[in-house]
The first five atom37 places (N, CA, C, CB, O) and aatype in JSON, in Angstrom:
{
  "aatype": [12, 15, 11, 12, 16, 19, 11, 9, 16, 16, 11, 1, 5, 0, 16, 13, 14, 0, 8, 19, 10, 3, 16, 10, 7, 19, 7, 14, 7, 3, 1, 10, 6, 10, 1, 6, 6, 7, 3, 7, 18, 10, 10, 11, 14, 10, 1, 9, 3, 6, 15, 10, 10, 7, 7, 10, 1, 7, 1, 10, 11, 1, 7, 1, 7, 0, 13, 3, 10, 6, 0, 19, 1, 6, 0, 0, 15, 0, 14, 15, 10, 1, 3],
  "atom_mask": [
    [1, 1, 1, 1, 1],
    [1, 1, 1, 1, 1],
    [1, 1, 1, 1, 1],
    [1, 1, 1, 1, 1],
    [1, 1, 1, 1, 1],
    [1, 1, 1, 1, 1],
    [1, 1, 1, 1, 1],
    [1, 1, 1, 1, 1],
    [1, 1, 1, 1, 1],
    [1, 1, 1, 1, 1],
    [1, 1, 1, 1, 1],
    [1, 1, 1, 1, 1],
    [1, 1, 1, 1, 1],
    [1, 1, 1, 1, 1],
    [1, 1, 1, 1, 1],
    [1, 1, 1, 1, 1],
    [1, 1, 1, 1, 1],
    [1, 1, 1, 1, 1],
    [1, 1, 1, 1, 1],
    [1, 1, 1, 1, 1],
    [1, 1, 1, 1, 1],
    [1, 1, 1, 1, 1],
    [1, 1, 1, 1, 1],
    [1, 1, 1, 1, 1],
    [1, 1, 1, 0, 1],
    [1, 1, 1, 1, 1],
    [1, 1, 1, 0, 1],
    [1, 1, 1, 1, 1],
    [1, 1, 1, 0, 1],
    [1, 1, 1, 1, 1],
    [1, 1, 1, 1, 1],
    [1, 1, 1, 1, 1],
    [1, 1, 1, 1, 1],
    [1, 1, 1, 1, 1],
    [1, 1, 1, 1, 1],
    [1, 1, 1, 1, 1],
    [1, 1, 1, 1, 1],
    [1, 1, 1, 0, 1],
    [1, 1, 1, 1, 1],
    [1, 1, 1, 0, 1],
    [1, 1, 1, 1, 1],
    [1, 1, 1, 1, 1],
    [1, 1, 1, 1, 1],
    [1, 1, 1, 1, 1],
    [1, 1, 1, 1, 1],
    [1, 1, 1, 1, 1],
    [1, 1, 1, 1, 1],
    [1, 1, 1, 1, 1],
    [1, 1, 1, 1, 1],
    [1, 1, 1, 1, 1],
    [1, 1, 1, 1, 1],
    [1, 1, 1, 1, 1],
    [1, 1, 1, 1, 1],
    [1, 1, 1, 0, 1],
    [1, 1, 1, 0, 1],
    [1, 1, 1, 1, 1],
    [1, 1, 1, 1, 1],
    [1, 1, 1, 0, 1],
    [1, 1, 1, 1, 1],
    [1, 1, 1, 1, 1],
    [1, 1, 1, 1, 1],
    [1, 1, 1, 1, 1],
    [1, 1, 1, 0, 1],
    [1, 1, 1, 1, 1],
    [1, 1, 1, 0, 1],
    [1, 1, 1, 1, 1],
    [1, 1, 1, 1, 1],
    [1, 1, 1, 1, 1],
    [1, 1, 1, 1, 1],
    [1, 1, 1, 1, 1],
    [1, 1, 1, 1, 1],
    [1, 1, 1, 1, 1],
    [1, 1, 1, 1, 1],
    [1, 1, 1, 1, 1],
    [1, 1, 1, 1, 1],
    [1, 1, 1, 1, 1],
    [1, 1, 1, 1, 1],
    [1, 1, 1, 1, 1],
    [1, 1, 1, 1, 1],
    [1, 1, 1, 1, 1],
    [1, 1, 1, 1, 1],
    [1, 1, 1, 1, 1],
    [1, 1, 1, 1, 1]
  ],
  "atom_positions": [
    [[10.86, 50.5, 6.75], [11.76, 51.26, 6.01], [12.84, 50.36, 5.19], [12.44, 52.22, 6.99], [13.49, 49.56, 5.87]],
    [[13.12, 50.43, 3.64], [13.89, 49.47, 3.17], [15.37, 49.87, 3.42], [13.56, 49.23, 1.76], [15.78, 50.98, 3.76]],
    [[16.01, 48.83, 3.19], [17.76, 49.04, 2.97], [18.35, 48.74, 1.8], [18.61, 48.21, 3.87], [17.99, 47.79, 1.11]],
    [[19.3, 49.52, 1.5], [19.91, 49.37, -0.13], [21.29, 49.91, 0.17], [19.02, 50.41, -1.53], [21.72, 50.52, 1.15]],
    [[21.91, 49.49, -1.05], [23.59, 49.71, -0.86], [23.64, 50.4, -2.3], [24.79, 48.03, -0.64], [23.07, 50.01, -3.32]],
    [[24.5, 51.59, -2.13], [24.7, 52.48, -3.32], [26.13, 52.43, -3.56], [24.2, 53.97, -3.13], [26.84, 52.78, -2.62]],
    [[26.68, 52.07, -4.62], [28.05, 52.09, -5.0], [28.79, 53.48, -5.35], [28.12, 51.24, -6.14], [28.31, 54.25, -6.18]],
    [[29.98, 53.75, -4.67], [30.75, 55.13, -5.1], [31.53, 54.64, -6.32], [31.86, 55.82, -3.84], [31.76, 53.43, -6.21]],
    [[31.9, 55.06, -7.2], [32.9, 54.94, -8.05], [34.3, 55.91, -7.63], [32.26, 55.28, -9.41], [34.35, 56.83, -6.81]],
    [[35.33, 55.38, -8.44], [36.42, 56.09, -8.48], [36.21, 57.53, -8.51], [37.12, 55.69, -9.49], [36.81, 58.18, -7.65]],
    [[35.54, 58.1, -9.26], [34.98, 59.68, -9.68], [34.22, 60.26, -8.32], [33.66, 59.64, -11.18], [33.92, 61.45, -8.18]],
    [[33.97, 59.28, -7.37], [32.99, 59.77, -6.36], [31.69, 60.12, -6.78], [33.46, 60.86, -5.72], [31.1, 61.12, -6.39]],
    [[31.21, 59.23, -7.64], [30.0, 59.4, -8.33], [29.08, 58.13, -7.82], [30.27, 59.46, -10.0], [29.66, 57.04, -7.81]],
    [[27.53, 58.18, -7.35], [27.04, 57.49, -7.14], [25.61, 57.36, -7.92], [27.2, 57.56, -6.06], [24.86, 58.28, -8.28]],
    [[25.47, 56.1, -8.07], [24.35, 55.68, -8.82], [23.02, 55.2, -8.19], [24.79, 54.71, -9.57], [23.11, 54.01, -7.89]],
    [[21.8, 55.76, -7.9], [20.85, 55.65, -7.36], [20.06, 54.54, -7.9], [20.35, 56.73, -7.34], [20.22, 54.47, -9.11]],
    [[19.16, 53.55, -7.39], [18.28, 52.83, -8.07], [17.21, 53.65, -8.74], [17.74, 51.9, -7.21], [16.67, 54.56, -8.12]],
    [[16.87, 53.36, -10.04], [15.57, 54.02, -10.31], [14.25, 54.31, -9.8], [15.3, 53.64, -11.04], [13.55, 55.27, -10.09]],
    [[13.96, 53.29, -8.92], [12.73, 53.66, -8.24], [12.74, 54.65, -6.94], [12.14, 52.4, -7.85], [11.77, 55.21, -6.43]],
    [[14.18, 54.69, -6.52], [14.27, 55.87, -5.52], [14.43, 57.3, -5.95], [15.35, 55.65, -4.68], [14.15, 58.25, -5.23]],
    [[15.01, 57.42, -7.45], [14.88, 58.74, -8.2], [13.49, 59.04, -8.63], [15.75, 58.76, -9.44], [13.09, 60.21, -8.62]],
    [[12.65, 57.96, -9.04], [11.35, 58.36, -9.26], [10.4, 58.81, -8.25], [10.83, 57.44, -9.82], [9.52, 59.65, -8.4]],
    [[10.72, 58.06, -7.07], [9.91, 58.62, -6.01], [10.31, 60.14, -5.62], [10.05, 57.68, -4.77], [9.46, 60.97, -5.31]],
    [[11.6, 60.4, -5.66], [12.07, 61.82, -5.21], [11.57, 62.64, -6.43], [13.84, 61.99, -4.93], [11.3, 63.83, -6.23]],
    [[11.46, 62.29, -7.28], [10.77, 63.08, -8.73], [11.88, 63.81, -9.64], [0.0, 0.0, 0.0], [11.67, 64.79, -10.35]],
    [[13.25, 63.06, -9.47], [14.27, 63.8, -9.68], [14.6, 62.78, -11.02], [15.37, 64.02, -8.33], [14.17, 61.63, -11.1]],
    [[15.57, 63.56, -12.19], [15.79, 63.01, -13.44], [17.56, 63.62, -13.68], [0.0, 0.0, 0.0], [18.33, 64.19, -12.9]],
    [[17.69, 63.19, -15.01], [19.31, 63.58, -15.37], [19.08, 65.33, -15.42], [20.01, 62.76, -17.24], [18.17, 66.02, -15.91]],
    [[20.17, 65.62, -14.79], [20.49, 67.11, -14.58], [19.81, 67.96, -13.36], [0.0, 0.0, 0.0], [20.05, 69.13, -13.08]],
    [[18.9, 67.06, -12.7], [18.12, 67.63, -11.5], [19.3, 67.48, -10.31], [16.53, 66.67, -11.15], [20.19, 66.64, -10.45]],
    [[19.24, 68.26, -9.22], [20.14, 68.45, -8.17], [19.33, 67.79, -7.08], [20.56, 69.99, -7.9], [18.1, 67.81, -7.07]],
    [[20.18, 67.11, -6.03], [19.84, 66.8, -4.66], [20.56, 67.51, -3.73], [19.99, 65.48, -4.37], [21.76, 67.76, -3.87]],
    [[19.88, 67.84, -2.75], [20.3, 68.4, -1.24], [20.6, 67.36, -0.51], [19.24, 69.19, -0.42], [19.83, 66.41, -0.35]],
    [[22.0, 67.48, 0.1], [22.17, 66.65, 1.36], [22.42, 67.51, 2.52], [23.31, 65.65, 1.23], [23.31, 68.35, 2.66]],
    [[21.63, 67.21, 3.23], [21.38, 67.81, 4.81], [22.01, 66.94, 5.84], [19.74, 67.88, 5.23], [21.64, 65.77, 5.94]],
    [[23.08, 67.49, 6.75], [23.61, 66.64, 7.72], [22.86, 66.94, 8.84], [25.03, 66.76, 7.95], [22.67, 68.06, 9.31]],
    [[22.25, 65.32, 9.43], [21.27, 65.61, 10.24], [21.69, 64.11, 11.42], [19.57, 65.7, 9.28], [21.69, 62.9, 11.19]],
    [[22.01, 64.88, 12.63], [22.12, 63.81, 13.68], [23.52, 62.69, 13.26], [0.0, 0.0, 0.0], [24.66, 63.12, 13.09]],
    [[23.22, 61.48, 13.17], [24.06, 60.5, 12.95], [23.92, 60.14, 11.34], [23.73, 59.34, 13.96], [24.27, 59.01, 11.0]],
    [[23.49, 60.93, 10.48], [23.54, 60.66, 8.84], [23.08, 61.97, 8.1], [0.0, 0.0, 0.0], [23.3, 63.1, 8.54]],
    [[22.5, 61.72, 7.06], [22.21, 62.69, 6.22], [21.15, 62.44, 5.51], [23.14, 62.97, 5.49], [21.02, 61.29, 5.08]],
    [[20.23, 63.34, 5.24], [18.94, 63.66, 4.66], [19.09, 63.7, 3.26], [18.38, 64.93, 5.15], [19.71, 64.73, 3.0]],
    [[18.83, 63.12, 2.31], [18.71, 63.33, 0.81], [17.5, 63.81, 0.29], [18.93, 62.16, 0.12], [16.56, 63.07, 0.56]],
    [[17.14, 65.04, -0.54], [15.98, 65.66, -0.91], [16.19, 66.34, -2.24], [15.53, 66.6, 0.13], [17.22, 66.95, -2.53]],
    [[15.29, 66.21, -2.9], [15.19, 67.05, -4.26], [15.41, 68.53, -3.93], [13.69, 66.88, -5.01], [14.83, 69.13, -3.03]],
    [[16.42, 69.11, -4.89], [16.39, 70.61, -4.79], [15.4, 71.32, -5.35], [17.43, 71.14, -5.28], [15.63, 71.29, -6.56]],
    [[14.47, 71.91, -5.16], [13.55, 72.64, -5.75], [13.87, 73.88, -6.33], [12.68, 72.81, -4.97], [14.96, 74.36, -6.01]],
    [[13.07, 74.58, -7.23], [13.43, 75.78, -7.28], [12.81, 76.8, -6.56], [13.44, 76.03, -8.34], [11.67, 76.55, -6.19]],
    [[13.27, 77.88, -6.27], [12.69, 78.74, -4.93], [11.68, 79.55, -5.91], [14.05, 79.91, -3.87], [12.1, 80.28, -6.81]],
    [[10.69, 79.41, -5.72], [9.55, 80.18, -6.64], [9.65, 81.57, -6.38], [7.97, 79.75, -6.34], [9.46, 82.34, -7.32]],
    [[9.94, 82.01, -5.22], [10.06, 83.37, -5.09], [11.07, 84.06, -5.88], [10.26, 83.64, -3.84], [11.03, 85.29, -5.85]],
    [[11.97, 83.48, -6.59], [12.88, 83.86, -7.51], [12.52, 84.14, -8.97], [13.76, 82.96, -7.46], [13.38, 84.56, -9.75]],
    [[11.56, 83.97, -9.25], [10.83, 83.37, -10.65], [9.83, 84.74, -10.86], [9.76, 81.58, -10.39], [9.04, 84.73, -11.81]],
    [[9.89, 85.83, -10.03], [8.81, 86.94, -10.09], [9.42, 87.62, -11.45], [0.0, 0.0, 0.0], [8.51, 88.16, -12.07]],
    [[10.45, 87.73, -11.97], [10.74, 88.17, -13.33], [10.51, 87.61, -14.47], [0.0, 0.0, 0.0], [10.84, 88.17, -15.51]],
    [[9.74, 86.05, -14.46], [9.1, 85.78, -15.2], [7.68, 85.97, -15.48], [9.37, 85.01, -15.17], [7.09, 85.57, -16.48]],
    [[7.21, 86.61, -14.54], [5.67, 86.78, -14.63], [5.32, 87.7, -16.18], [5.1, 87.76, -13.05], [5.99, 88.62, -16.65]],
    [[4.25, 87.17, -16.63], [3.82, 87.78, -17.98], [4.61, 87.34, -19.06], [0.0, 0.0, 0.0], [4.3, 87.67, -20.2]],
    [[5.76, 86.53, -18.81], [6.57, 85.67, -20.18], [6.1, 84.43, -20.51], [8.11, 85.32, -19.95], [6.4, 83.83, -21.55]],
    [[5.12, 83.88, -19.34], [4.68, 82.46, -19.41], [3.26, 82.59, -19.82], [4.85, 81.64, -18.03], [2.5, 83.38, -19.27]],
    [[2.87, 81.74, -20.86], [1.23, 81.67, -21.18], [1.14, 79.93, -21.18], [0.67, 82.57, -23.03], [1.78, 78.99, -21.66]],
    [[0.05, 80.1, -20.43], [-0.81, 78.72, -20.33], [-1.19, 78.0, -21.62], [-2.18, 79.0, -19.62], [-2.01, 78.48, -22.41]],
    [[-0.44, 76.63, -21.85], [-1.19, 75.86, -22.77], [-0.49, 76.31, -24.05], [0.0, 0.0, 0.0], [-1.08, 76.07, -25.1]],
    [[0.76, 76.97, -24.1], [1.28, 77.52, -25.04], [2.77, 76.43, -25.2], [1.41, 79.19, -24.67], [3.82, 77.07, -25.33]],
    [[2.85, 75.58, -25.19], [4.16, 74.51, -25.27], [4.97, 74.37, -24.16], [0.0, 0.0, 0.0], [4.45, 74.68, -23.09]],
    [[6.19, 73.96, -24.14], [7.04, 73.64, -23.28], [7.93, 74.79, -22.94], [7.69, 72.57, -23.72], [8.47, 75.39, -23.87]],
    [[8.17, 75.19, -21.56], [8.8, 76.52, -21.21], [10.39, 75.94, -21.36], [8.29, 77.21, -19.49], [10.69, 74.82, -20.96]],
    [[11.07, 76.59, -21.79], [12.64, 76.55, -21.97], [13.37, 77.15, -20.72], [13.11, 77.42, -23.31], [13.8, 78.29, -20.9]],
    [[13.52, 76.77, -19.88], [14.28, 77.19, -18.6], [15.9, 77.39, -18.81], [14.03, 76.03, -17.46], [16.56, 78.02, -17.98]],
    [[16.41, 76.86, -19.85], [17.83, 77.38, -20.23], [17.99, 78.17, -20.98], [18.6, 76.65, -20.65], [19.13, 78.54, -21.24]],
    [[16.89, 78.72, -21.59], [16.99, 79.79, -22.7], [16.52, 81.1, -21.6], [15.77, 79.46, -24.3], [16.84, 82.23, -21.95]],
    [[15.88, 80.94, -20.48], [15.57, 82.35, -19.72], [16.87, 82.34, -18.64], [13.81, 82.39, -18.82], [17.23, 83.36, -18.07]],
    [[17.49, 81.07, -18.45], [18.82, 81.3, -17.67], [19.88, 82.25, -18.33], [19.53, 79.92, -17.45], [20.47, 83.2, -17.82]],
    [[19.98, 81.67, -19.77], [21.05, 82.62, -20.51], [20.66, 83.93, -20.66], [21.39, 82.2, -21.89], [21.54, 84.78, -20.56]],
    [[19.29, 84.35, -20.92], [18.82, 85.52, -20.96], [18.98, 86.5, -19.71], [17.6, 85.32, -21.28], [19.21, 87.71, -19.77]],
    [[18.81, 85.73, -18.57], [18.16, 86.41, -17.26], [19.66, 87.39, -16.86], [17.58, 84.97, -15.76], [20.87, 87.16, -16.94]],
    [[18.83, 88.56, -16.43], [19.85, 89.6, -15.81], [20.37, 89.42, -14.31], [19.18, 91.0, -15.85], [21.42, 89.95, -13.92]],
    [[19.49, 88.56, -13.44], [19.93, 88.44, -12.26], [20.23, 87.28, -12.14], [19.22, 88.82, -11.38], [19.46, 86.34, -12.34]],
    [[21.7, 87.16, -11.7], [22.31, 86.05, -11.39], [21.79, 84.91, -10.65], [23.21, 86.39, -10.87], [22.18, 83.79, -10.97]],
    [[20.95, 85.06, -9.7], [20.37, 84.25, -8.71], [19.33, 83.46, -9.46], [19.81, 85.07, -7.52], [18.84, 82.48, -8.91]],
    [[18.82, 83.9, -11.01], [17.73, 82.91, -11.63], [18.65, 81.58, -12.51], [16.58, 83.95, -12.88], [18.13, 80.58, -13.01]],
    [[20.28, 81.97, -12.52], [20.73, 81.16, -13.16], [21.12, 79.68, -12.83], [21.48, 81.73, -13.48], [21.34, 78.85, -13.72]],
    [[21.17, 79.39, -11.45], [21.02, 78.36, -10.83], [21.07, 78.51, -9.36], [21.85, 77.54, -11.29], [20.92, 77.53, -8.63]]
  ]
}
């Protein structure tokens, strides 16, 4: 296990090394989950709960370009699909 230092800014923001974020598979706009465990915290990427995506069934077509999640969030009637 390697040891790293992350600096906290005056706005309480932290910048993680790129290779850490790459390993977690996250990028700008993604969210991280912090879970308290024992004497520290566990950092995990926050993934979409696929069980909440049932309303999208039939609206997605394979091989038909990129999926615009923001457009679906704006149009969604179920608040749980927004964030």
